VOBAFI-428635 format. One record per atom (N, C-alpha, C): residue in three letters; atom name; x negated, y negated, z negated. Coordinates in nm, 4 decimals. Layout:
BEGIN
(node 'ala'; 'CA'; (X; Y; Z))
...
//
This chain:
BEGIN
(node 'unk'; 'N'; (-1.2235; -0.7641; 0.2422))
(node 'unk'; 'CA'; (-1.1791; -0.8657; 0.2202))
(node 'unk'; 'C'; (-0.9690; -0.8568; 0.2836))
(node 'unk'; 'N'; (-0.9910; -0.7694; 0.3459))
(node 'unk'; 'CA'; (-0.7977; -0.7745; 0.3992))
(node 'unk'; 'C'; (-0.7096; -0.7200; 0.3240))
(node 'unk'; 'N'; (-0.8478; -0.5802; 0.2059))
(node 'unk'; 'CA'; (-0.7584; -0.4761; 0.1370))
(node 'unk'; 'C'; (-0.7713; -0.5702; -0.0395))
(node 'unk'; 'N'; (-0.8452; -0.6352; -0.0596))
(node 'unk'; 'CA'; (-0.8329; -0.7109; -0.1786))
(node 'unk'; 'C'; (-0.6731; -0.7831; -0.1720))
(node 'unk'; 'N'; (-0.7049; -0.9089; -0.0401))
(node 'unk'; 'CA'; (-0.5951; -0.9496; -0.0033))
(node 'unk'; 'C'; (-0.4148; -0.9085; 0.0289))
(node 'unk'; 'N'; (-0.4965; -0.8000; 0.0429))
(node 'unk'; 'CA'; (-0.3171; -0.7221; 0.1659))
(node 'unk'; 'C'; (-0.2738; -0.6665; -0.0891))
(node 'unk'; 'N'; (-0.4186; -0.6000; -0.1549))
(node 'unk'; 'CA'; (-0.3237; -0.6130; -0.2976))
(node 'unk'; 'C'; (-0.2698; -0.7550; -0.3952))
(node 'unk'; 'N'; (-0.3299; -0.7662; -0.3459))
(node 'unk'; 'CA'; (-0.2653; -0.9698; -0.4006))
(node 'unk'; 'C'; (-0.1672; -0.9971; -0.4122))
(node 'unk'; 'N'; (-0.1284; -0.9231; -0.2599))
(node 'unk'; 'CA'; (0.0060; -0.9688; -0.1353))
(node 'unk'; 'C'; (0.1292; -0.8935; -0.2676))
(node 'unk'; 'N'; (0.0795; -0.7703; -0.2518))
(node 'unk'; 'CA'; (0.1779; -0.6376; -0.2652))
(node 'unk'; 'C'; (0.1870; -0.6885; -0.3981))
(node 'unk'; 'N'; (0.1324; -0.7510; -0.5003))
(node 'unk'; 'CA'; (0.1411; -0.7166; -0.6705))
(node 'unk'; 'C'; (0.2093; -0.8459; -0.6692))
(node 'unk'; 'N'; (0.2294; -0.9591; -0.5655))
(node 'unk'; 'CA'; (0.2677; -1.0529; -0.6001))
(node 'unk'; 'C'; (0.4772; -1.0402; -0.4893))
(node 'unk'; 'N'; (0.4607; -0.9293; -0.4742))
(node 'unk'; 'CA'; (0.5841; -0.9029; -0.3949))
(node 'unk'; 'C'; (0.6066; -0.9534; -0.2853))
(node 'unk'; 'N'; (0.4893; -0.9795; -0.2103))
(node 'unk'; 'CA'; (0.4819; -0.9973; -0.0532))
(node 'unk'; 'C'; (0.4397; -0.8862; 0.0390))
(node 'unk'; 'N'; (0.5778; -0.7668; 0.0047))
(node 'unk'; 'CA'; (0.5388; -0.6692; 0.0250))
(node 'unk'; 'C'; (0.5060; -0.6358; 0.2420))
(node 'unk'; 'N'; (0.5320; -0.6827; 0.2808))
(node 'unk'; 'CA'; (0.5348; -0.7070; 0.4876))
(node 'unk'; 'C'; (0.4058; -0.7614; 0.5282))
(node 'unk'; 'N'; (0.3989; -0.8075; 0.3741))
(node 'unk'; 'CA'; (0.2316; -0.9368; 0.4291))
(node 'unk'; 'C'; (0.1178; -0.8385; 0.3983))
(node 'unk'; 'N'; (0.1542; -0.7994; 0.3018))
(node 'unk'; 'CA'; (0.0741; -0.6869; 0.2407))
(node 'unk'; 'C'; (-0.0165; -0.5315; 0.3484))
(node 'unk'; 'N'; (0.1120; -0.5285; 0.3626))
(node 'unk'; 'CA'; (0.1401; -0.4505; 0.4504))
(node 'unk'; 'C'; (0.0397; -0.3882; 0.6074))
(node 'unk'; 'N'; (0.0879; -0.5714; 0.6706))
(node 'unk'; 'CA'; (-0.0157; -0.5712; 0.7632))
(node 'unk'; 'C'; (-0.1802; -0.5702; 0.7234))
(node 'unk'; 'N'; (-0.2213; -0.6072; 0.6152))
(node 'unk'; 'CA'; (-0.3237; -0.6766; 0.5801))
(node 'unk'; 'C'; (-0.4209; -0.5123; 0.5480))
(node 'unk'; 'N'; (-0.3271; -0.4364; 0.4803))
(node 'unk'; 'CA'; (-0.3805; -0.3088; 0.4296))
(node 'unk'; 'C'; (-0.3691; -0.2104; 0.5482))
(node 'unk'; 'N'; (-0.3434; -0.2461; 0.6640))
(node 'unk'; 'CA'; (-0.2715; -0.1222; 0.7599))
(node 'unk'; 'C'; (-0.3825; -0.1782; 0.8178))
(node 'unk'; 'N'; (-0.4192; -0.2473; 0.8255))
(node 'unk'; 'CA'; (-0.5792; -0.3306; 0.9056))
(node 'unk'; 'C'; (-0.6947; -0.2783; 0.8336))
(node 'unk'; 'N'; (-0.7130; -0.2887; 0.6855))
(node 'unk'; 'CA'; (-0.7991; -0.2369; 0.6318))
(node 'unk'; 'C'; (-0.8666; -0.0995; 0.6327))
(node 'unk'; 'N'; (-0.6784; -0.0738; 0.6621))
(node 'unk'; 'CA'; (-0.7576; 0.1575; 0.6367))
(node 'unk'; 'C'; (-0.7829; 0.0976; 0.7839))
(node 'unk'; 'N'; (-0.7178; 0.0484; 0.8912))
(node 'unk'; 'CA'; (-0.8337; 0.1036; 1.0224))
(node 'unk'; 'C'; (-0.9729; 0.0683; 1.0362))
(node 'unk'; 'N'; (-1.0235; -0.0413; 0.9409))
(node 'unk'; 'CA'; (-1.1299; -0.0918; 0.9882))
(node 'unk'; 'C'; (-1.2425; 0.0297; 0.8584))
(node 'unk'; 'N'; (-1.1750; 0.0387; 0.7625))
(node 'unk'; 'CA'; (-1.2325; 0.1932; 0.6985))
(node 'unk'; 'C'; (-1.2666; 0.2847; 0.7608))
(node 'unk'; 'N'; (-1.1736; 0.3625; 0.8696))
(node 'unk'; 'CA'; (-1.1157; 0.4329; 0.9208))
(node 'unk'; 'C'; (-1.3012; 0.4659; 1.0219))
(node 'unk'; 'N'; (-1.2757; 0.3061; 1.0687))
(node 'unk'; 'CA'; (-1.3802; 0.3533; 1.1752))
(node 'unk'; 'C'; (-1.5120; 0.3519; 1.1601))
(node 'unk'; 'N'; (-1.5173; 0.2984; 1.0465))
(node 'unk'; 'CA'; (-1.6255; 0.3191; 0.8980))
(node 'unk'; 'C'; (-1.6751; 0.4539; 0.8808))
(node 'unk'; 'N'; (-1.5568; 0.5599; 0.8832))
(node 'unk'; 'CA'; (-1.6202; 0.6760; 0.8011))
(node 'unk'; 'C'; (-1.5639; 0.6756; 0.6531))
(node 'unk'; 'N'; (-1.5266; 0.5595; 0.6262))
(node 'unk'; 'CA'; (-1.5263; 0.5659; 0.4447))
(node 'unk'; 'C'; (-1.4178; 0.5724; 0.4047))
(node 'unk'; 'N'; (-1.3573; 0.6757; 0.4219))
(node 'unk'; 'CA'; (-1.2462; 0.8127; 0.3326))
(node 'unk'; 'C'; (-1.2438; 0.7734; 0.2335))
(node 'unk'; 'N'; (-1.3471; 0.7184; 0.0765))
(node 'unk'; 'CA'; (-1.2321; 0.7028; -0.0665))
(node 'unk'; 'C'; (-1.1784; 0.5965; 0.0271))
(node 'unk'; 'N'; (-1.1986; 0.4579; 0.0585))
(node 'unk'; 'CA'; (-1.1090; 0.3465; 0.0994))
(node 'unk'; 'C'; (-1.0438; 0.3818; 0.1758))
(node 'unk'; 'N'; (-0.9715; 0.4270; 0.2806))
(node 'unk'; 'CA'; (-0.9539; 0.5268; 0.3696))
(node 'unk'; 'C'; (-0.8011; 0.5522; 0.2799))
(node 'unk'; 'N'; (-0.7870; 0.6918; 0.1582))
(node 'unk'; 'CA'; (-0.7227; 0.6782; 0.0289))
(node 'unk'; 'C'; (-0.7149; 0.5966; -0.0633))
(node 'unk'; 'N'; (-0.7801; 0.4598; -0.0778))
(node 'unk'; 'CA'; (-0.7012; 0.4048; -0.1348))
(node 'unk'; 'C'; (-0.6582; 0.3318; -0.0724))
(node 'unk'; 'N'; (-0.6670; 0.2686; 0.0573))
(node 'unk'; 'CA'; (-0.5662; 0.1630; 0.1657))
(node 'unk'; 'C'; (-0.3911; 0.2285; 0.1393))
(node 'unk'; 'N'; (-0.4385; 0.3991; 0.1329))
(node 'unk'; 'CA'; (-0.3000; 0.4973; 0.1734))
(node 'unk'; 'C'; (-0.2203; 0.4737; -0.0183))
(node 'unk'; 'N'; (-0.3170; 0.4526; -0.0663))
(node 'unk'; 'CA'; (-0.2523; 0.4787; -0.1936))
(node 'unk'; 'C'; (-0.1599; 0.3317; -0.2041))
(node 'unk'; 'N'; (-0.2536; 0.2369; -0.1769))
(node 'unk'; 'CA'; (-0.1486; 0.1157; -0.1438))
(node 'unk'; 'C'; (-0.0381; 0.0791; -0.1360))
(node 'unk'; 'N'; (-0.0732; 0.1606; -0.0106))
(node 'unk'; 'CA'; (0.0707; 0.1859; 0.1274))
(node 'unk'; 'C'; (0.1747; 0.2031; 0.0420))
(node 'unk'; 'N'; (0.1307; 0.2985; 0.0066))
(node 'unk'; 'CA'; (0.2094; 0.4374; -0.0790))
(node 'unk'; 'C'; (0.2763; 0.3294; -0.1385))
(node 'unk'; 'N'; (0.2514; 0.2761; -0.2354))
(node 'unk'; 'CA'; (0.2806; 0.2511; -0.3783))
(node 'unk'; 'C'; (0.3873; 0.0575; -0.2868))
(node 'unk'; 'N'; (0.3613; 0.0488; -0.2349))
(node 'unk'; 'CA'; (0.3780; -0.1156; -0.1412))
(node 'unk'; 'C'; (0.5098; -0.0512; -0.0743))
(node 'unk'; 'N'; (0.5448; 0.0351; -0.0925))
(node 'unk'; 'CA'; (0.6802; 0.0565; 0.0547))
(node 'unk'; 'C'; (0.8316; 0.1204; -0.0495))
(node 'unk'; 'N'; (0.8942; -0.0124; 0.0278))
(node 'unk'; 'CA'; (1.0168; 0.0145; -0.0833))
(node 'unk'; 'C'; (1.1246; 0.1484; -0.0419))
(node 'unk'; 'N'; (1.1735; 0.1419; -0.2212))
(node 'unk'; 'CA'; (1.2359; 0.2328; -0.1840))
(node 'unk'; 'C'; (1.3882; 0.2504; -0.1376))
(node 'unk'; 'N'; (1.4739; 0.3618; -0.0785))
(node 'unk'; 'CA'; (1.6068; 0.2929; -0.0635))
(node 'unk'; 'C'; (1.6673; 0.3389; -0.1504))
(node 'unk'; 'N'; (1.8091; 0.1925; -0.1297))
(node 'unk'; 'CA'; (1.8727; 0.1911; -0.2528))
(node 'unk'; 'C'; (1.9872; 0.2586; -0.2187))
(node 'unk'; 'N'; (1.9986; 0.2733; -0.3957))
(node 'unk'; 'CA'; (2.1280; 0.3693; -0.3878))
(node 'unk'; 'C'; (1.9855; 0.5510; -0.4423))
(node 'unk'; 'N'; (1.9094; 0.5259; -0.4728))
(node 'unk'; 'CA'; (1.8271; 0.6499; -0.4474))
(node 'unk'; 'C'; (1.8842; 0.6584; -0.6165))
(node 'unk'; 'N'; (1.7998; 0.7534; -0.6780))
(node 'unk'; 'CA'; (1.8462; 0.8151; -0.8070))
(node 'unk'; 'C'; (1.8094; 0.7852; -0.9178))
(node 'unk'; 'N'; (1.8261; 0.7229; -1.0648))
(node 'unk'; 'CA'; (1.7483; 0.7168; -1.1171))
(node 'unk'; 'C'; (1.7188; 0.7315; -1.2200))
(node 'unk'; 'N'; (1.6820; 0.8730; -1.2096))
(node 'unk'; 'CA'; (1.5776; 0.9293; -1.3016))
(node 'unk'; 'C'; (1.4547; 0.9325; -1.2178))
(node 'unk'; 'N'; (1.3854; 1.0152; -1.3102))
(node 'unk'; 'CA'; (1.2095; 1.0269; -1.3126))
(node 'unk'; 'C'; (1.1627; 1.0375; -1.1683))
(node 'unk'; 'N'; (1.2134; 1.0841; -1.0415))
(node 'unk'; 'CA'; (1.2403; 1.0737; -0.8880))
(node 'unk'; 'C'; (1.2115; 0.9393; -0.8636))
(node 'unk'; 'N'; (1.3177; 0.8363; -0.8485))
(node 'unk'; 'CA'; (1.3073; 0.7249; -0.8646))
(node 'unk'; 'C'; (1.1933; 0.6437; -0.9289))
(node 'unk'; 'N'; (1.1483; 0.6788; -1.0027))
(node 'unk'; 'CA'; (1.0252; 0.5900; -1.0844))
(node 'unk'; 'C'; (0.9621; 0.5162; -0.8965))
(node 'unk'; 'N'; (0.8480; 0.4643; -0.9653))
(node 'unk'; 'CA'; (0.7808; 0.4205; -0.7820))
(node 'unk'; 'C'; (0.6374; 0.5191; -0.9088))
(node 'unk'; 'N'; (0.4539; 0.4435; -0.7872))
(node 'unk'; 'CA'; (0.3710; 0.5270; -0.7806))
(node 'unk'; 'C'; (0.2806; 0.4155; -0.9280))
(node 'unk'; 'N'; (0.3588; 0.3092; -0.9484))
(node 'unk'; 'CA'; (0.3024; 0.2288; -1.0698))
(node 'unk'; 'C'; (0.3815; 0.2256; -1.1728))
//
């Protein structure tokens, strides 16, 4: 439930709230040994992480999405 809610919040632009939920979901999945879901949480957390201002405007500056 935290995973889906976290994705929804991230897509709505609420990164801080999404990060908290996705981190909780990642910990729960890790405790269960669900590596596939842990990797999905990691991808979502990486996608939602902010990029530093003034970064290069080339292809390297593109986000995961």
